[in-house]
C-alpha positions in Angstrom: -55.5 -38.6 -38.5 -56.9 -39.5 -35.9 -60.4 -41.3 -36.2 -62.5 -41.1 -33.1 -64.8 -43.8 -34.2 -61.9 -46.2 -33.9 -59.7 -45.2 -31.4 -62.4 -44.9 -28.7 -61.5 -48.3 -26.8 -57.7 -47.1 -26.7 -57.0 -46.9 -22.5 -55.0 -44.2 -23.5 -56.2 -40.2 -21.9 -58.6 -38.6 -24.0 -57.8 -36.1 -26.6 -60.4 -34.2 -28.3 -62.3 -30.7 -29.4 -66.0 -30.4 -29.8 -67.7 -27.2 -30.8 -71.2 -27.1 -28.9 -73.4 -25.2 -32.0 -76.0 -22.8 -30.7 -79.9 -23.1 -31.3 -82.9 -24.0 -29.6 -85.0 -27.6 -30.2 -87.9 -28.1 -29.4 -89.5 -31.2 -30.6 -92.4 -32.8 -29.8 -96.7 -34.5 -31.3 -98.2 -31.0 -32.4 -94.9 -28.7 -31.7 -95.7 -27.4 -34.8 -99.4 -26.1 -34.3 -98.9 -25.4 -30.4 -95.2 -23.8 -30.2 -94.8 -22.3 -33.1 -96.4 -19.0 -32.5 -94.4 -18.8 -29.2 -91.1 -19.3 -30.5 -91.6 -16.6 -32.6 -92.2 -14.4 -29.9 -89.3 -15.5 -28.7 -87.4 -14.6 -31.5 -88.8 -11.1 -31.2 -89.2 -11.6 -34.7 -91.6 -9.1 -36.7 -92.2 -10.1 -40.5 -91.5 -13.0 -41.2 -90.8 -14.6 -45.3 -92.1 -17.7 -45.2 -90.0 -20.5 -47.5 -91.7 -23.4 -48.6 -92.2 -25.6 -52.0 -95.2 -25.4 -53.9 -96.7 -28.4 -53.1 -96.1 -27.8 -49.1 -97.7 -24.3 -49.7 -100.7 -25.2 -48.5 -99.2 -26.2 -44.8 -96.7 -23.8 -44.3 -99.8 -21.1 -44.6 -102.1 -23.3 -42.0 -99.0 -23.8 -39.8 -98.1 -19.3 -39.7 -101.8 -18.4 -39.8 -101.4 -18.2 -36.1 -98.8 -15.6 -36.7 -101.0 -12.9 -38.4 -99.8 -9.9 -40.2 -96.3 -11.0 -39.2 -96.3 -12.7 -42.1 -95.0 -10.3 -44.6 -94.4 -13.0 -47.5 -94.3 -16.5 -48.9 -91.5 -17.7 -51.5 -92.4 -21.6 -52.9 -89.6 -21.2 -56.0 -87.8 -23.8 -54.2 -85.5 -26.4 -56.6 -83.1 -30.0 -55.5 -79.5 -28.4 -54.6 -80.4 -24.6 -54.5 -79.6 -23.8 -57.9 -77.5 -20.2 -57.4 -80.4 -18.7 -59.3 -83.2 -19.7 -57.1 -80.6 -18.5 -54.0 -81.2 -14.7 -55.9 -84.9 -14.7 -56.3 -85.3 -16.0 -52.6 -83.2 -13.0 -51.0 -84.6 -10.7 -53.3 -88.5 -11.5 -51.9 -87.2 -11.2 -48.3 -85.7 -7.8 -49.4 -88.6 -6.4 -51.0 -90.4 -7.8 -47.5 -88.3 -6.4 -45.5 -88.2 -9.5 -43.8 -86.7 -9.7 -40.1 -86.7 -13.9 -40.3 -87.3 -16.5 -41.9 -89.8 -19.2 -41.6 -89.2 -22.2 -43.6 -91.3 -25.7 -43.9 -90.3 -28.6 -45.7 -87.5 -31.0 -46.1 -84.0 -30.4 -47.2 -84.3 -28.0 -50.4 -86.7 -25.9 -48.1 -83.8 -25.6 -45.3 -80.9 -24.9 -48.1 -83.2 -22.3 -49.6 -83.9 -20.0 -46.1 -80.0 -21.0 -45.2 -78.7 -19.2 -48.9 -80.7 -16.2 -47.7 -79.3 -16.3 -44.6 -75.7 -16.5 -45.7 -76.1 -13.0 -47.6 -78.3 -11.7 -45.3 -77.5 -13.3 -41.8 -82.1 -13.2 -41.4 -82.2 -16.1 -38.1 -84.2 -18.8 -39.7 -87.1 -20.9 -37.8 -87.3 -24.3 -39.4 -90.3 -26.8 -39.3 -88.9 -30.0 -41.1 -91.3 -32.6 -42.4 -88.5 -34.7 -43.8 -85.3 -36.6 -42.6 -82.7 -34.3 -43.8 -81.3 -32.8 -41.2 -79.6 -30.0 -42.4 -82.0 -27.7 -39.9 -79.6 -28.2 -37.4 -76.7 -28.0 -39.1 -74.0 -24.9 -40.5 -73.5 -26.2 -44.2 -75.4 -24.5 -46.7 -74.8 -25.6 -50.1 -75.4 -24.5 -53.9 -75.4 -25.2 -57.7 -74.1 -23.5 -60.3 -73.7 -24.9 -64.3 -73.8 -28.1 -62.6 -71.5 -27.9 -59.5 -72.2 -27.7 -56.4 -70.3 -25.9 -53.8 -70.8 -25.9 -49.8 -69.5 -24.8 -47.2 -70.0 -23.6 -43.5 -71.3 -20.6 -41.9 -73.2 -19.9 -38.6 -75.1 -17.4 -39.8 -77.2 -20.1 -42.0 -78.0 -22.0 -38.4 -81.2 -22.0 -38.0 -82.0 -20.3 -34.1 -84.8 -22.7 -33.7 -86.0 -26.0 -34.9 -89.2 -27.1 -34.1 -89.3 -30.7 -34.7 -93.0 -32.3 -35.2 -93.3 -36.1 -35.9 -97.1 -35.4 -37.0 -95.9 -33.8 -39.8 -94.3 -36.4 -41.3 -97.3 -39.2 -40.8 -98.5 -38.2 -44.7 -94.8 -38.4 -46.0 -94.9 -41.4 -48.7 -92.8 -44.5 -48.7 -90.9 -43.8 -51.5 -89.8 -40.4 -49.7 -89.6 -41.7 -46.5 -87.1 -44.7 -46.9 -84.7 -42.2 -48.6 -84.7 -39.4 -46.6 -84.1 -41.8 -43.9 -81.4 -43.3 -45.4 -80.0 -39.6 -46.2 -79.7 -39.1 -42.4 -78.0 -42.1 -41.1 -75.0 -41.2 -43.9 -74.7 -38.1 -41.8 -74.3 -40.5 -38.2 -72.0 -43.0 -40.5 -69.4 -40.0 -41.6 -69.6 -38.2 -38.1 -67.7 -41.5 -37.2 -64.6 -40.3 -39.3 -65.1 -36.7 -41.1 -62.3 -34.1 -39.9 -64.6 -32.9 -36.9 -65.2 -36.2 -35.6 -64.3 -36.8 -31.6 -65.9 -39.5 -29.0 -69.1 -37.3 -28.7 -69.9 -37.0 -32.1 -68.7 -41.4 -32.6 -71.8 -41.3 -29.9 -74.4 -39.3 -30.8 -74.2 -40.7 -33.9 -74.4 -44.6 -33.1 -77.3 -43.6 -31.6 -78.7 -41.8 -34.5 -78.3 -45.0 -36.3 -79.9 -47.3 -33.8 -83.3 -44.4 -33.7 -83.3 -44.6 -37.7 -82.2 -48.6 -38.3 -85.2 -49.2 -35.7 -88.2 -46.2 -36.5 -87.9 -46.0 -40.1 -88.7 -49.4 -41.4 -92.2 -48.9 -38.9 -92.2 -45.6 -40.5 -92.6 -47.1 -44.1 -94.7 -49.9 -43.4 -96.7 -48.2 -41.4 -96.8 -44.4 -42.1 -99.4 -43.4 -39.4 -97.8 -45.2 -36.5 -96.2 -42.6 -34.0 -94.1 -44.9 -32.7 -92.2 -45.3 -36.0 -92.4 -41.0 -36.8 -91.3 -40.3 -33.2 -88.0 -42.3 -33.3 -87.4 -41.6 -36.8 -87.1 -37.9 -36.6 -85.6 -37.9 -33.5 -82.9 -40.5 -34.8 -82.7 -37.6 -37.9 -82.2 -34.7 -35.5 -79.6 -36.6 -34.0 -78.0 -37.3 -37.0 -77.9 -34.0 -37.9 -76.5 -33.0 -34.4 -73.7 -35.3 -35.0 -72.7 -34.1 -38.7 -73.2 -30.1 -37.9 -69.9 -30.8 -35.4 -67.9 -33.6 -37.5 -67.8 -32.3 -41.0 -68.6 -34.3 -44.0 -66.1 -36.9 -45.4 -65.7 -39.0 -49.3 -69.5 -40.0 -49.2 -70.9 -36.7 -48.7 -68.2 -35.2 -51.5 -69.5 -38.1 -53.6 -73.1 -37.2 -53.2 -72.5 -33.5 -54.5 -70.5 -34.0 -56.7 -73.1 -36.4 -58.6 -76.2 -34.5 -57.5 -74.7 -31.0 -58.8 -73.4 -32.4 -62.4 -76.4 -35.0 -63.0 -79.4 -33.4 -61.0 -80.1 -37.2 -59.3 -82.4 -36.7 -56.3 -80.5 -36.0 -53.0 -81.6 -38.4 -50.6 -81.7 -41.5 -53.0 -78.4 -40.5 -54.3 -77.4 -41.0 -50.3 -79.3 -44.5 -50.2 -77.3 -45.7 -53.3 -73.7 -44.3 -52.6 -73.7 -45.3 -48.8 -73.4 -48.9 -48.6 -70.7 -48.7 -51.8 -68.4 -45.9 -49.9 -68.7 -48.0 -46.6 -67.7 -50.9 -48.4 -64.1 -48.9 -49.5 -63.7 -47.2 -46.2 -64.3 -50.7 -44.4 -60.6 -52.0 -44.6 -59.0 -48.6 -42.6 -62.1 -48.2 -40.0 -63.1 -51.6 -38.8 -63.9 -50.3 -34.7 -66.2 -47.4 -36.7 -67.4 -50.6 -39.2 -68.5 -52.7 -36.0 -70.5 -49.9 -34.3 -72.5 -49.3 -36.9 -73.0 -52.7 -37.8 -74.0 -52.9 -34.3 -76.2 -49.7 -34.1 -78.3 -51.8 -37.3 -79.1 -53.7 -35.2 -80.2 -57.9 -37.0 -79.6 -56.3 -40.0 -75.9 -55.1 -39.3 -74.4 -59.0 -38.4 -73.6 -59.8 -41.6 -71.4 -56.0 -41.7 -72.3 -52.4 -42.0 -72.0 -51.7 -45.5 -74.1 -54.9 -46.6 -76.5 -53.9 -43.5 -76.3 -50.8 -44.9 -77.8 -52.3 -48.4 -80.2 -54.5 -46.7 -82.0 -51.5 -44.6 -82.2 -50.1 -48.2 -83.8 -52.9 -49.7 -86.0 -53.6 -46.9 -88.0 -49.9 -46.9 -88.1 -49.8 -50.6 -85.5 -47.5 -51.1 -83.5 -47.2 -54.8 -80.0 -49.3 -54.6 -78.3 -48.4 -57.9 -77.4 -44.8 -59.5 -78.9 -46.6 -63.0 -82.6 -46.6 -61.1 -82.3 -42.8 -60.4 -81.3 -41.1 -63.5 -77.7 -42.1 -63.8 -76.9 -42.7 -67.4 -73.2 -45.5 -68.0 -72.0 -43.0 -70.6 -71.3 -39.9 -67.6 -69.2 -42.3 -65.0 -65.8 -42.1 -66.8 -66.5 -37.8 -66.5 -67.8 -38.6 -62.8 -65.0 -40.5 -61.7 -62.7 -37.3 -62.9 -65.1 -35.1 -61.1 -65.2 -36.9 -58.0 -61.6 -37.2 -57.9 -61.1 -33.7 -57.5 -63.1 -33.4 -54.4 -62.0 -36.5 -52.3 -60.9 -35.5 -49.1 -57.1 -34.9 -48.0 -57.6 -37.0 -44.9 -59.4 -39.5 -45.7 -58.5 -42.7 -43.8 -58.0 -44.9 -46.8 -56.1 -43.6 -49.8 -58.5 -43.5 -52.9 -57.1 -43.9 -56.2 -58.9 -43.4 -59.9 -59.4 -47.2 -60.1 -61.3 -47.2 -56.6 -63.4 -44.4 -57.6 -64.1 -46.1 -61.0 -64.8 -49.2 -59.1 -66.8 -47.5 -56.7 -69.1 -45.9 -59.1 -69.7 -48.8 -60.8 -71.1 -50.7 -58.2 -73.3 -48.0 -57.1 -74.3 -47.6 -60.8 -75.3 -51.7 -60.9 -76.1 -51.5 -57.2 -74.3 -54.0 -56.3 -74.9 -56.1 -52.9 -71.7 -54.8 -50.8 -69.5 -58.6 -49.8 -70.7 -59.8 -46.5 -68.5 -59.1 -43.5 -68.5 -60.1 -40.2 -67.9 -56.6 -38.0 -65.2 -57.1 -35.3 -66.5 -56.9 -32.1 -66.8 -53.7 -30.5 -67.3 -54.2 -26.8 -70.7 -53.3 -25.1 -72.5 -50.0 -26.5 -72.1 -46.9 -25.0 -75.6 -45.9 -24.1 -77.4 -42.4 -24.3 -79.8 -43.1 -21.2 -83.1 -42.2 -21.5 -83.4 -42.6 -25.1 -83.6 -46.0 -26.1 -87.5 -47.1 -27.1 -89.0 -50.3 -28.3 -90.9 -50.4 -31.0 -92.9 -53.2 -32.2 
């Protein structure tokens, strides 16, 4: 199988397919308060169901106040991993309110709940993200039923409009900021080799890692610094855009299995698992690993996997499954469940022993072996996007 991230330097003629996704993105400090009403007007929506967590209800109501009587209901029964019973209640709320659009204000679970409604109703979604989840720019949906998480892709769930406002992330605590940013980096990493990977997703993914690796530590250490918040949110958008086209690979399959089966926190799960999956994939993807390491900057000097682990540590994010609720006695079952979901086209063959070692390393939080990345040549730039943070 062709791996875009490992073949871009080849001298042969390029051949690839890139499906650009529809959607509108509005990005800027204060955009949620200045521009939301205009975006609703542009969409032609007149009856909106607002979806938010109970904790973010006041923010959602504040932002939607400018819409007046166009807001016909508020749904706050949001839960991680979108249990099917929550999806059913959200759809019922939209039906009872006779909603013609959904306004999602919050993180990945909130966006996921809106997507679950859109999947059955085809109602357009307006997303105002408050974390770095990135799902607001993807057509990927996910729901959990009896400890099993199912995911799929459907353009009906892709938000029509996304309003990115770095100001809304200023109050995001460090304990959420770091893992959320690592979740976004996971989108970038898999965009190099997932089934839909191509030279464009690789280019975008490398830029996303650069922005997130530069911005997220600043956002954690100086939460009110607009440069850190803006760069991290920009990186999250870029990461989601790359993932939306490329799709998911082994890392996301592992996280979906563990999250659904053991109700582990979504972003923290990505933070823990990503370095271990990269350590496993590395021998099959040397050029991809080199590009990831390069995008990580100084932390990537000893390799992509170690650099990702060190970035998580620097932000105070968890690195061990045992620290986020996983129990050791569940590891054998988890091995079996993961093996059922291993992608057929994974760059490196996956055995039961491989999965067991990967999960044991993730359980203990072992730092991946230090590996010096191979040179990948000068980084292709997305002009006009590079910013220096101090």
